TORFI-895268 format. One record per residue (C-alpha): residue number from 1; z, y, x. Coordinates in pm, 1 decimal. Layout:
BEGIN
(pt NUM, (Z, Y, X)),
...
END
This chain:
BEGIN
(pt 1, (1744.4, -5877.7, 1679.7)),
(pt 2, (1634.1, -5964.5, 1311.0)),
(pt 3, (1293.1, -6070.7, 1294.4)),
(pt 4, (1090.3, -5989.8, 936.8)),
(pt 5, (892.7, -6249.3, 849.5)),
(pt 6, (538.4, -6137.8, 808.9)),
(pt 7, (236.1, -6257.0, 632.9)),
(pt 8, (-121.7, -6068.7, 700.1)),
(pt 9, (-388.5, -6092.7, 390.2)),
(pt 10, (-730.8, -5975.9, 496.8)),
(pt 11, (-1081.5, -6118.3, 442.1)),
(pt 12, (-1185.2, -5978.2, 777.7)),
(pt 13, (-1077.4, -6204.4, 1069.0)),
(pt 14, (-1152.0, -5919.7, 1351.9)),
(pt 15, (-908.2, -5735.3, 1146.1)),
(pt 16, (-655.8, -5999.5, 1078.4)),
(pt 17, (-667.7, -6082.6, 1478.9)),
(pt 18, (-593.8, -5710.3, 1564.5)),
(pt 19, (-331.3, -5657.2, 1301.1)),
(pt 20, (-137.4, -5990.1, 1444.9)),
(pt 21, (-210.5, -5870.8, 1830.8)),
(pt 22, (-22.7, -5531.1, 1785.1)),
(pt 23, (256.1, -5658.7, 1586.7)),
(pt 24, (296.2, -5925.7, 1857.2)),
(pt 25, (268.4, -5679.2, 2137.0)),
(pt 26, (417.6, -5390.5, 1989.9)),
(pt 27, (641.6, -5460.4, 1715.8)),
(pt 28, (919.6, -5697.7, 1852.7)),
(pt 29, (1079.6, -5684.1, 1489.9)),
(pt 30, (808.3, -5863.3, 1354.9)),
(pt 31, (725.5, -6232.8, 1315.1)),
(pt 32, (387.2, -6318.0, 1178.9)),
(pt 33, (440.8, -6682.7, 1008.4)),
(pt 34, (90.5, -6665.5, 843.0)),
(pt 35, (-226.2, -6552.0, 751.9)),
(pt 36, (-480.9, -6555.8, 446.9)),
(pt 37, (-855.4, -6438.3, 419.0)),
(pt 38, (-811.3, -6352.8, 34.9)),
(pt 39, (-598.4, -6284.2, -253.8)),
(pt 40, (-596.9, -6662.0, -414.1)),
(pt 41, (-488.7, -6818.5, -94.7)),
(pt 42, (-269.6, -6496.8, -0.6)),
(pt 43, (-108.7, -6572.7, -326.9)),
(pt 44, (-15.4, -6902.0, -222.3)),
(pt 45, (132.0, -6827.2, 125.2)),
(pt 46, (332.8, -6587.7, -74.3)),
(pt 47, (492.6, -6842.7, -264.7)),
(pt 48, (521.6, -7103.6, 11.2)),
(pt 49, (636.9, -6888.4, 300.2)),
(pt 50, (842.5, -6633.5, 116.8)),
(pt 51, (773.4, -6365.0, 339.4)),
(pt 52, (995.4, -6016.0, 395.5)),
(pt 53, (651.4, -5842.9, 471.4)),
(pt 54, (293.3, -5846.7, 364.5)),
(pt 55, (6.6, -5657.2, 555.3)),
(pt 56, (-257.5, -5643.5, 253.4)),
(pt 57, (-602.6, -5542.1, 269.7)),
(pt 58, (-709.4, -5380.9, -42.0)),
(pt 59, (-1064.4, -5430.6, -41.2)),
(pt 60, (-1129.8, -5799.2, -70.1)),
(pt 61, (-1406.0, -5946.1, -244.0)),
(pt 62, (-1341.7, -6171.7, -533.4)),
(pt 63, (-976.1, -6046.3, -579.2)),
(pt 64, (-856.0, -5694.4, -410.4)),
(pt 65, (-511.3, -5637.0, -306.2)),
(pt 66, (-399.8, -5436.1, -599.1)),
(pt 67, (-533.2, -5704.9, -811.2)),
(pt 68, (-338.8, -5973.0, -572.7)),
(pt 69, (-27.9, -5828.6, -659.9)),
(pt 70, (-36.8, -5899.4, -1017.9)),
(pt 71, (145.2, -6155.4, -1146.0)),
(pt 72, (393.1, -6143.3, -855.2)),
(pt 73, (668.8, -6044.7, -1067.5)),
(pt 74, (1001.7, -6076.5, -822.5)),
(pt 75, (870.3, -5885.6, -511.5)),
(pt 76, (1113.6, -5952.1, -264.3)),
(pt 77, (892.6, -5802.3, 22.4)),
(pt 78, (761.5, -5527.3, 136.4)),
(pt 79, (380.9, -5421.3, 109.7)),
(pt 80, (219.1, -5226.3, 386.9)),
(pt 81, (-198.8, -5203.7, 238.0)),
(pt 82, (-465.6, -5161.9, 484.2)),
(pt 83, (-780.9, -5036.4, 416.2)),
(pt 84, (-1072.9, -4830.3, 544.0)),
(pt 85, (-1124.2, -4591.4, 267.9)),
(pt 86, (-846.1, -4319.0, 239.8)),
(pt 87, (-868.3, -4266.7, -131.9)),
(pt 88, (-671.0, -4536.6, -243.4)),
(pt 89, (-345.3, -4364.4, -101.7)),
(pt 90, (-227.0, -4300.5, -428.3)),
(pt 91, (-283.6, -4621.5, -605.8)),
(pt 92, (-135.7, -4777.6, -346.2)),
(pt 93, (211.1, -4553.3, -377.4)),
(pt 94, (190.1, -4627.8, -750.5)),
(pt 95, (179.8, -5000.5, -672.3)),
(pt 96, (502.4, -4982.6, -480.5)),
(pt 97, (369.7, -5005.0, -110.5)),
(pt 98, (637.9, -4937.0, 154.4)),
(pt 99, (318.5, -4791.8, 352.4)),
(pt 100, (-63.0, -4715.7, 319.6)),
(pt 101, (-248.9, -4761.1, 688.8)),
(pt 102, (-609.9, -4666.5, 763.9)),
(pt 103, (-832.7, -4932.3, 972.6)),
(pt 104, (-862.2, -4917.2, 1280.2)),
(pt 105, (-490.1, -4919.8, 1311.0)),
(pt 106, (-332.5, -4660.7, 1519.1)),
(pt 107, (-16.6, -4764.7, 1708.6)),
(pt 108, (218.5, -4474.8, 1591.2)),
(pt 109, (139.5, -4546.7, 1273.1)),
(pt 110, (202.0, -4890.0, 1293.1)),
(pt 111, (523.5, -4846.9, 1403.4)),
(pt 112, (637.0, -4584.0, 1196.1)),
(pt 113, (538.9, -4819.8, 923.3)),
(pt 114, (758.6, -5094.1, 1059.1)),
(pt 115, (1038.4, -4865.7, 1047.4)),
(pt 116, (1049.2, -4773.8, 715.4)),
(pt 117, (1034.5, -5152.2, 638.0)),
(pt 118, (1355.9, -5182.9, 862.7)),
(pt 119, (1492.1, -4853.1, 673.3)),
(pt 120, (1429.9, -5047.8, 315.0)),
(pt 121, (1603.1, -5398.7, 457.2)),
(pt 122, (1896.2, -5204.6, 628.4)),
(pt 123, (1954.6, -5027.2, 310.3)),
(pt 124, (1891.3, -5263.4, 36.9)),
(pt 125, (2211.9, -5386.8, -122.0)),
(pt 126, (2313.1, -5724.4, -47.9)),
(pt 127, (2265.1, -5786.2, -436.2)),
(pt 128, (2124.9, -5602.2, -709.5)),
(pt 129, (2286.8, -5534.2, -1034.9)),
(pt 130, (2115.1, -5734.1, -1322.6)),
(pt 131, (1975.9, -5432.6, -1475.6)),
(pt 132, (1739.5, -5343.2, -1153.6)),
(pt 133, (1688.2, -5730.8, -1092.6)),
(pt 134, (1534.8, -5778.1, -1460.3)),
(pt 135, (1315.0, -5513.4, -1349.4)),
(pt 136, (972.9, -5671.2, -1338.2)),
(pt 137, (644.2, -5499.9, -1281.0)),
(pt 138, (294.9, -5611.7, -1385.5)),
(pt 139, (-18.7, -5412.6, -1292.2)),
(pt 140, (-245.0, -5408.6, -1579.5)),
(pt 141, (-600.7, -5273.7, -1474.5)),
(pt 142, (-820.7, -5089.6, -1739.9)),
(pt 143, (-1110.2, -4843.8, -1734.3)),
(pt 144, (-954.9, -4565.9, -1610.2)),
(pt 145, (-741.5, -4719.5, -1333.5)),
(pt 146, (-423.1, -4925.7, -1387.1)),
(pt 147, (-60.3, -4895.4, -1556.3)),
(pt 148, (227.0, -5043.8, -1420.2)),
(pt 149, (453.7, -5192.8, -1706.0)),
(pt 150, (763.2, -5382.2, -1681.1)),
(pt 151, (678.0, -5700.1, -1870.5)),
(pt 152, (994.5, -5700.1, -2081.0)),
(pt 153, (830.7, -5415.3, -2243.3)),
(pt 154, (531.9, -5633.0, -2363.8)),
(pt 155, (568.4, -5694.5, -2713.0)),
(pt 156, (220.8, -5901.5, -2762.6)),
(pt 157, (-103.0, -5945.0, -2661.8)),
(pt 158, (-432.5, -5974.5, -2832.6)),
(pt 159, (-792.2, -6113.1, -2734.3)),
(pt 160, (-1066.1, -5884.7, -2786.1)),
(pt 161, (-1381.2, -6082.8, -2628.0)),
(pt 162, (-1367.7, -5993.4, -2257.3)),
(pt 163, (-1060.5, -5780.3, -2295.1)),
(pt 164, (-716.0, -5779.0, -2379.6)),
(pt 165, (-536.1, -5534.1, -2642.1)),
(pt 166, (-161.2, -5501.2, -2503.7)),
(pt 167, (99.9, -5379.1, -2725.6)),
(pt 168, (402.1, -5215.0, -2593.9)),
(pt 169, (752.6, -5134.4, -2720.6)),
(pt 170, (732.6, -4806.8, -2857.5)),
(pt 171, (419.3, -4823.8, -3062.0)),
(pt 172, (203.0, -4812.7, -2699.3)),
(pt 173, (-121.0, -4989.7, -2675.6)),
(pt 174, (-336.5, -5056.3, -2353.8)),
(pt 175, (-680.4, -5191.8, -2338.2)),
(pt 176, (-670.3, -5414.5, -2029.2)),
(pt 177, (-979.4, -5565.9, -1852.6)),
(pt 178, (-891.1, -5892.6, -1814.3)),
(pt 179, (-904.6, -6179.1, -2080.3)),
(pt 180, (-621.5, -6314.8, -2269.0)),
(pt 181, (-667.1, -6656.7, -2071.3)),
(pt 182, (-608.7, -6448.5, -1748.5)),
(pt 183, (-282.9, -6328.3, -1892.5)),
(pt 184, (-152.8, -6619.5, -2011.3)),
(pt 185, (-227.3, -6784.6, -1630.3)),
(pt 186, (33.5, -6504.9, -1498.5)),
(pt 187, (276.8, -6410.9, -1734.5)),
(pt 188, (596.9, -6589.5, -1734.2)),
(pt 189, (602.1, -6940.0, -1976.1)),
(pt 190, (936.7, -6901.5, -2053.9)),
(pt 191, (910.1, -6587.5, -2235.1)),
(pt 192, (564.1, -6573.4, -2350.5)),
(pt 193, (400.8, -6837.6, -2585.7)),
(pt 194, (29.3, -6884.2, -2697.0)),
(pt 195, (66.5, -6920.2, -3087.2)),
(pt 196, (-284.6, -6869.1, -3159.7)),
(pt 197, (-629.4, -6868.8, -2950.1)),
(pt 198, (-618.3, -6454.0, -3011.0)),
(pt 199, (-255.2, -6393.8, -2939.3)),
(pt 200, (5.5, -6433.1, -2684.8)),
(pt 201, (372.0, -6301.5, -2802.0)),
(pt 202, (677.1, -6221.1, -2614.7)),
(pt 203, (925.9, -6444.5, -2777.3)),
(pt 204, (1229.9, -6187.3, -2715.0)),
(pt 205, (1057.9, -5963.7, -2958.0)),
(pt 206, (1082.3, -6247.3, -3220.1)),
(pt 207, (1237.9, -6099.8, -3572.2)),
(pt 208, (1138.3, -6329.4, -3832.9)),
(pt 209, (937.9, -6659.2, -3902.2)),
(pt 210, (745.8, -6711.9, -4226.0)),
(pt 211, (564.4, -6946.2, -4391.5)),
(pt 212, (358.5, -6683.6, -4547.4)),
(pt 213, (-19.6, -6827.2, -4503.5)),
(pt 214, (54.0, -7115.3, -4302.2)),
(pt 215, (277.1, -6941.5, -4050.0)),
(pt 216, (338.6, -6574.3, -3935.0)),
(pt 217, (575.3, -6422.7, -3660.0)),
(pt 218, (735.0, -6072.9, -3734.3)),
(pt 219, (779.7, -5893.8, -3414.9)),
(pt 220, (992.6, -5620.3, -3350.3)),
(pt 221, (750.8, -5315.5, -3366.2)),
(pt 222, (674.5, -5441.6, -3700.4)),
(pt 223, (368.9, -5642.5, -3598.1)),
(pt 224, (307.7, -5952.1, -3813.6)),
(pt 225, (99.5, -6211.4, -3597.3)),
(pt 226, (-44.7, -6555.6, -3698.9)),
(pt 227, (70.3, -6874.8, -3570.5)),
(pt 228, (-223.1, -7105.3, -3605.3)),
(pt 229, (-182.8, -7438.5, -3740.0)),
(pt 230, (-244.2, -7645.6, -3440.5)),
(pt 231, (34.9, -7447.3, -3271.0)),
(pt 232, (308.3, -7462.8, -3531.9)),
(pt 233, (476.9, -7778.4, -3400.9)),
(pt 234, (479.3, -7645.2, -3017.7)),
(pt 235, (578.9, -7325.2, -3134.6)),
(pt 236, (865.2, -7492.3, -3342.1)),
(pt 237, (966.4, -7687.6, -3041.9)),
(pt 238, (985.5, -7400.5, -2771.7)),
(pt 239, (1174.0, -7189.8, -3010.9)),
(pt 240, (1418.1, -7474.1, -3083.3)),
(pt 241, (1491.3, -7520.8, -2683.5)),
(pt 242, (1543.2, -7157.2, -2676.5)),
(pt 243, (1753.5, -7101.9, -2942.8)),
(pt 244, (2138.9, -7090.2, -2925.6)),
(pt 245, (2312.0, -7346.6, -3187.0)),
(pt 246, (2587.3, -7266.8, -3344.3)),
(pt 247, (2910.5, -7490.8, -3258.9)),
END
């Protein structure tokens, strides 16, 4: 029998113990390989343990379950959300959850959720197409809730006090409730470069570089973004290493 490596992320120790006990006693397909008591620890455990499944509490102090998933672009695991509040159901579905369970857990619902996990892995192709594999979603929180965006659709980001203006391919703009520094920390450094203290660009959208006013990048959506003098040399080196030189 295949064992699905499982991580439990919940700030309440009693809840973690209850979930672990029910899984060990009634779900033989599951192997609990670790626990975490907050979102930051949870992210580290995911990177370290590479689970197939995580049980994720939504209401945790500091960083809730939805926020914890931000920045995890290659999610090769199932997520089962745990919460005491039923109103989170729609958001859980939007965040790509395999299932959503209310506390206290009911055995029948838990076992049903595990069956969905097994079905997911049974039906999962041994290899995904490049198009499917290249789609990495980032959850962007804003005043009205959140939006799931493929990071490849992000053209550039602009600092706006404690908020960030995110400009997407197709002329769409989102005002996110995170600072530019926070986005710089979670977006892949292979594709995003901070060219100015107020601007972070997706280098895949660069169409042209101009020496106008010291340095300016022209992006695919027509945006013209200044490169600070302090970053021109680092930016030139970054682009040089990414570019394909003619033979």
